[in-house]
C-alpha positions as CSV (number, residue, x, y, z in Angstrom):
1,M,39.5,111.2,131.6
2,F,43.1,111.9,130.5
3,R,44.4,112.5,134.0
4,P,45.7,108.9,134.5
5,F,47.6,109.1,131.2
6,L,49.1,112.4,132.2
7,V,50.2,111.0,135.6
8,V,51.7,107.9,134.0
9,G,53.4,110.0,131.3
10,A,54.9,112.3,133.8
11,L,56.2,109.4,135.8
12,V,57.8,107.8,132.8
13,L,59.4,111.1,131.8
14,A,60.7,111.6,135.3
15,A,62.2,108.1,135.4
16,L,63.8,108.7,132.0
17,A,65.3,112.0,133.1
18,V,66.7,110.4,136.3
19,S,68.2,107.4,134.4
20,L,69.8,109.7,131.8
21,G,71.3,111.9,134.5
22,Q,73.0,108.9,136.2
23,T,75.4,106.7,134.3
24,P,76.2,103.5,136.2
25,Q,79.8,102.3,136.1
26,Q,80.0,99.6,133.4
27,A,82.3,96.7,133.5
28,P,85.0,96.8,130.8
29,T,84.1,94.8,127.7
30,K,86.2,93.3,125.0
31,S,85.7,96.4,122.9
32,D,87.2,98.6,125.6
33,S,90.1,96.4,126.2
34,T,93.5,97.3,124.8
35,D,94.7,93.7,125.1
36,Y,92.4,92.5,122.2
37,K,93.8,89.0,121.4
38,I,92.9,86.6,118.7
39,S,94.0,83.0,119.3
40,Q,96.6,81.5,117.0
41,E,94.1,78.9,116.0
42,D,91.8,81.6,114.7
43,I,94.6,83.5,113.0
44,D,95.7,80.3,111.2
45,R,92.2,79.4,110.0
46,K,92.1,79.1,106.2
47,N,89.3,80.5,104.0
48,P,87.3,77.6,102.7
49,V,85.3,79.8,100.4
50,K,86.7,80.5,96.9
51,S,86.2,84.0,95.7
52,T,83.5,84.1,92.9
53,P,81.6,87.0,91.3
54,E,78.4,85.7,92.9
55,G,80.0,85.5,96.4
56,L,81.5,88.9,96.0
57,A,78.1,90.3,94.9
58,Q,76.4,88.8,97.9
59,A,79.1,90.2,100.2
60,K,78.9,93.6,98.6
61,R,75.1,93.8,99.2
62,V,75.6,93.1,102.9
63,F,78.6,95.4,103.0
64,G,76.4,98.1,101.6
65,Y,73.9,98.1,104.5
66,D,76.1,96.8,107.3
67,C,79.6,98.1,106.8
68,E,79.7,100.9,104.3
69,M,78.5,103.6,106.8
70,C,81.9,103.3,108.6
71,H,84.3,101.7,106.1
72,G,83.1,103.7,103.0
73,A,81.6,102.4,99.8
74,L,85.1,101.7,98.4
75,G,86.6,100.4,101.6
76,D,88.6,103.6,102.0
77,G,87.6,104.1,105.6
78,K,85.7,107.3,104.9
79,G,82.2,106.3,105.7
80,D,79.5,108.7,106.7
81,V,79.8,108.2,110.5
82,V,83.6,108.0,110.9
83,E,84.0,111.6,112.0
84,S,80.9,111.8,114.2
85,M,81.8,108.5,116.0
86,K,85.5,109.4,116.1
87,L,86.4,106.1,114.4
88,N,89.9,105.0,113.3
89,T,89.1,103.1,110.2
90,H,91.7,101.8,107.7
91,D,91.9,102.2,103.9
92,W,91.6,98.6,102.7
93,R,92.4,99.8,99.2
94,D,96.0,100.1,100.3
95,P,97.5,96.6,100.2
96,A,99.9,97.5,103.1
97,T,96.8,97.9,105.4
98,L,96.0,94.2,105.1
99,A,99.6,93.0,104.9
100,G,100.3,90.6,107.8
101,K,96.5,90.0,108.4
102,S,95.5,86.4,107.7
103,D,92.0,85.5,106.3
104,G,91.4,83.8,109.6
105,E,92.1,87.1,111.5
106,L,89.8,89.1,109.2
107,F,87.1,86.4,109.6
108,Y,87.4,86.6,113.4
109,I,87.1,90.4,113.4
110,I,84.1,90.3,111.0
111,T,82.5,87.6,113.2
112,K,83.3,89.0,116.7
113,G,83.9,92.7,116.0
114,K,86.7,94.9,117.3
115,N,86.7,98.1,119.2
116,K,83.5,100.0,118.3
117,M,82.7,97.6,115.4
118,M,80.0,95.1,116.1
119,G,80.6,91.6,114.8
120,E,78.3,89.8,112.4
121,G,78.2,86.9,114.8
122,E,75.6,84.4,113.7
123,R,73.5,87.1,112.0
124,Q,75.1,86.2,108.7
125,P,75.9,82.6,107.6
126,E,79.6,81.5,107.8
127,T,79.9,81.4,104.0
128,L,78.8,85.0,103.7
129,R,81.3,86.1,106.4
130,W,84.1,84.3,104.4
131,N,82.8,86.1,101.3
132,L,83.2,89.4,103.2
133,V,86.8,88.4,103.8
134,N,87.1,87.9,100.0
135,L,85.5,91.3,99.4
136,V,87.9,93.1,101.7
137,R,90.9,91.3,100.0
138,S,89.5,92.2,96.5
139,M,89.4,95.9,97.4
140,A,93.1,95.9,98.0
141,A,93.8,93.8,94.9
142,K,91.7,96.0,92.7
143,T,93.6,99.1,93.8
144,A,96.9,97.4,93.3
145,Q,95.9,96.5,89.7
146,E,94.8,100.1,89.0
147,K,98.1,101.7,90.1
148,P,100.2,102.5,87.0
149,T,103.6,101.1,86.8
150,T,106.3,103.5,86.0
151,A,109.2,102.4,83.9
152,T,112.6,103.5,85.1
153,P,115.0,104.7,82.4
């Protein structure tokens, strides 16, 4: 009675073992490429979404379940999977990290992804992706405000 199931199960396990033992050559993807380029048009794109507490709260919610595992709860680049995945994440709290990056460039990276980071693509509405840009910017701005200024004698 169970013999057909045992045979099918054994065949499935054998096929799985063979497929795991052989890794076919994959074509290089954008993520593997060292010549990752963002068009000037995308770099120059302006953020049409004003930063608001509501927009930042919405972005923070998505960040919590989509981004935090790599980028860390505070944007410090020390998420739970950074070490195990051998990721090179940046500390967004440091304003120098985002210096020279336009909102358009950040939006492109959030949308399309970069290296091992998967993009949000069309999974999230465009307004939310712009709010994620605002959230990343706010992390650096918040840290800059927290740094004490020292008076020189």
